[in-house]
C-alpha positions in Angstrom: 13.9 -7.2 25.7 13.8 -5.6 22.2 11.0 -5.0 19.6 11.3 -4.2 15.9 8.4 -2.4 14.4 8.2 -1.8 10.7 6.1 0.5 8.6 5.9 1.1 4.8 6.5 4.0 2.5 3.7 5.6 0.5 2.2 3.6 -2.4 -0.7 3.5 -4.7 -0.6 7.2 -5.5 -0.8 8.3 -1.8 1.8 10.9 -0.6 1.9 9.6 2.9 1.6 6.2 4.5 0.2 6.2 8.1 2.1 3.1 9.1 5.5 4.9 8.7 4.2 8.0 10.3 2.9 6.2 13.2 5.9 4.0 13.8 8.3 7.0 13.8 6.1 8.4 16.7 6.4 5.4 19.0 8.0 5.7 22.4 11.5 4.1 22.5 10.8 2.3 25.7 7.5 0.5 26.3 6.9 -2.0 29.3 10.7 -2.3 29.8 11.2 -3.1 26.1 13.5 -1.2 23.8 11.6 -0.3 20.5 13.5 -0.1 17.2 11.8 1.0 14.0 12.4 0.6 10.3 10.5 1.8 7.1 10.2 -1.0 4.5 9.8 -0.4 0.8 6.4 -1.3 -0.6 8.1 -3.8 -2.8 7.7 -7.6 -3.0 11.5 -7.9 -4.0 13.0 -5.4 -1.7 11.0 -5.4 1.5 12.4 -8.9 2.6 15.9 -7.7 2.1 15.5 -4.6 4.3 13.5 -6.7 6.9 16.1 -9.3 7.1 18.8 -6.7 7.6 17.0 -5.0 10.5 16.3 -8.3 12.2 20.0 -9.2 12.0 20.9 -5.8 13.4 18.3 -5.5 16.2 18.2 -9.2 17.3 14.6 -8.7 18.3 12.3 -10.7 20.8 9.2 -9.4 19.0 8.7 -8.3 15.4 5.4 -6.2 14.7 4.7 -5.2 11.0 2.3 -2.3 10.6 0.6 -1.5 7.3 -2.2 0.5 5.8 -5.6 -1.0 4.9 -7.6 1.7 3.4 -11.4 1.1 3.9 -11.0 -0.6 7.3 -12.4 1.0 10.2 -10.6 -0.7 13.0 -7.1 -1.5 14.1 -6.9 -5.0 12.9 -4.4 -7.6 14.3 -4.0 -10.2 11.7 -4.3 -13.9 12.7 -2.7 -15.5 9.5 -0.3 -14.9 6.8 -0.6 -16.9 3.6 2.0 -18.1 1.1 0.5 -16.2 -1.8 1.3 -13.1 -3.9 -1.7 -11.9 -5.7 -1.4 -8.1 -6.2 -4.5 -6.1 -7.2 -2.2 -3.2 -8.1 1.5 -2.8 -8.9 4.0 -2.3 -6.1 6.5 0.6 -5.9 8.8 -1.2 -8.3 6.1 -1.6 -10.9 5.7 -5.3 -10.2 2.4 -7.0 -10.0 2.9 -10.7 -9.1 -0.2 -13.0 -9.5 -0.6 -16.5 -8.0 3.0 -16.7 -6.8 4.3 -18.0 -3.6 6.0 -15.8 -1.0 8.4 -18.5 -0.3 8.8 -21.4 -2.8 8.0 -24.7 -1.1 7.1 -22.8 2.3 4.0 -23.8 4.3 0.6 -22.6 3.1 0.3 -20.3 6.0 1.8 -19.1 9.4 -0.2 -18.0 12.4 0.7 -14.9 14.4 2.6 -15.8 17.6 1.6 -12.6 19.4 -1.3 -12.5 21.9 -3.6 -11.0 19.4 -6.9 -11.3 21.2 -5.4 -10.0 24.5 -4.0 -7.0 22.5 -7.4 -6.4 20.9 -9.2 -6.6 24.3 -6.9 -3.9 25.8 -7.1 -1.6 22.7 -10.9 -1.7 23.2 -10.6 -1.0 26.8 -8.6 2.1 25.8 -11.6 3.3 23.7 -9.9 2.1 20.4 -11.8 0.3 17.6 -10.0 -3.0 17.2 -10.5 -6.5 15.9 -8.7 -9.8 15.1 -8.7 -10.0 11.3 -8.6 -13.4 9.5 -7.2 -12.0 6.2 -4.1 -9.9 5.7 -4.8 -9.7 1.9 -2.3 -10.8 -0.7 -0.3 -7.6 -1.2 3.0 -6.6 0.3 1.6 -6.4 3.8 0.7 -10.1 3.7 4.1 -10.8 2.0 6.0 -9.1 4.9 3.9 -10.7 7.5 4.7 -14.2 5.9 8.4 -13.3 5.6 8.5 -12.3 9.3 7.1 -15.6 10.5 9.2 -17.6 8.0 12.3 -15.9 9.3 11.2 -16.6 12.9 11.1 -20.3 12.0 14.7 -20.1 11.0 16.1 -17.6 13.5 18.2 -18.9 16.4 16.4 -16.5 18.9 12.9 -17.6 17.8 11.3 -14.2 18.0 7.6 -13.9 18.1 5.9 -12.0 15.3 2.7 -10.5 14.0 1.1 -7.8 11.9 -1.3 -4.8 12.5 -3.4 -3.3 9.8 -4.4 0.4 10.4 -7.1 2.5 8.7 -6.5 5.7 6.7 -5.7 8.9 8.6 -8.1 11.8 8.0 -6.2 13.6 5.3 -6.3 10.3 3.1 -10.0 9.9 3.9 -10.6 13.5 2.7 -9.0 12.8 -0.6 -10.7 9.4 -1.2 -14.1 10.5 0.2 -16.3 8.4 2.3 -13.6 6.0 3.6 -13.2 5.5 7.5 -10.3 6.8 9.2 -8.6 7.2 12.4 -6.4 9.8 13.9 -2.6 9.3 13.9 -2.5 9.7 17.7 -5.1 6.8 18.1 -3.1 4.7 15.7 0.1 5.3 17.8 -1.7 4.4 20.9 -2.9 1.1 19.5 0.6 0.1 18.4 2.0 1.0 21.8 -0.8 -1.1 23.4 0.0 -4.1 21.2 3.6 -3.9 22.2 2.9 -3.4 25.8 0.8 -6.4 25.9 3.0 -8.7 23.9 5.9 -7.8 26.1 4.3 -9.2 29.1 2.1 -12.0 27.8 3.3 -15.3 26.3 -0.2 -16.9 26.0 -3.3 -15.5 24.5 -6.7 -15.1 25.9 -9.3 -17.8 25.1 -12.2 -15.7 23.7 -14.4 -15.4 20.7 -13.0 -13.2 18.0 -14.1 -15.3 14.9 -15.1 -13.1 11.9 -15.3 -13.5 8.2 -12.8 -10.8 7.3 
């Protein structure tokens, strides 16, 4: 079994992106699964190209995107990707699409096919703040999440996919002031738990995780 885990380069004036820092530190074997990683550009145009190339090279069973969500205090496994680009800031190519589809004539949304509730439960058991989120936003994170799921629909292997939003790390929170943060070690643990649970579970828990955000 093979997993592909993606992070992003820095954007929005930050010098680091904790998603790429964490992804680089992942174990290469988790629950019998080989873990491959790639850094994606924070670009609406270029991220799907790099993503598609990595998927074709790795031929994964699981694809997990990881991205920074400054202001969140928990590890947030996303439930749904929407077919909307509506950027509050410019991406790293200076582009700011508004009210455009991720994929023309694609479905309005895709749901994660990872056992997100089971993963959140295990992260909490490990002492990590975690939640199921019902909005991945409308910036490049959602864009990549939607592309992952759209590619899965077209891919002969039918890999399972999902997306994890992570908080700032302390050095970012110190710069911003007042924002919640999480240590890089804990972020790495959360990603590894998500991969370990996803490797062994095909179905999710039937538990309450409804929330507004």
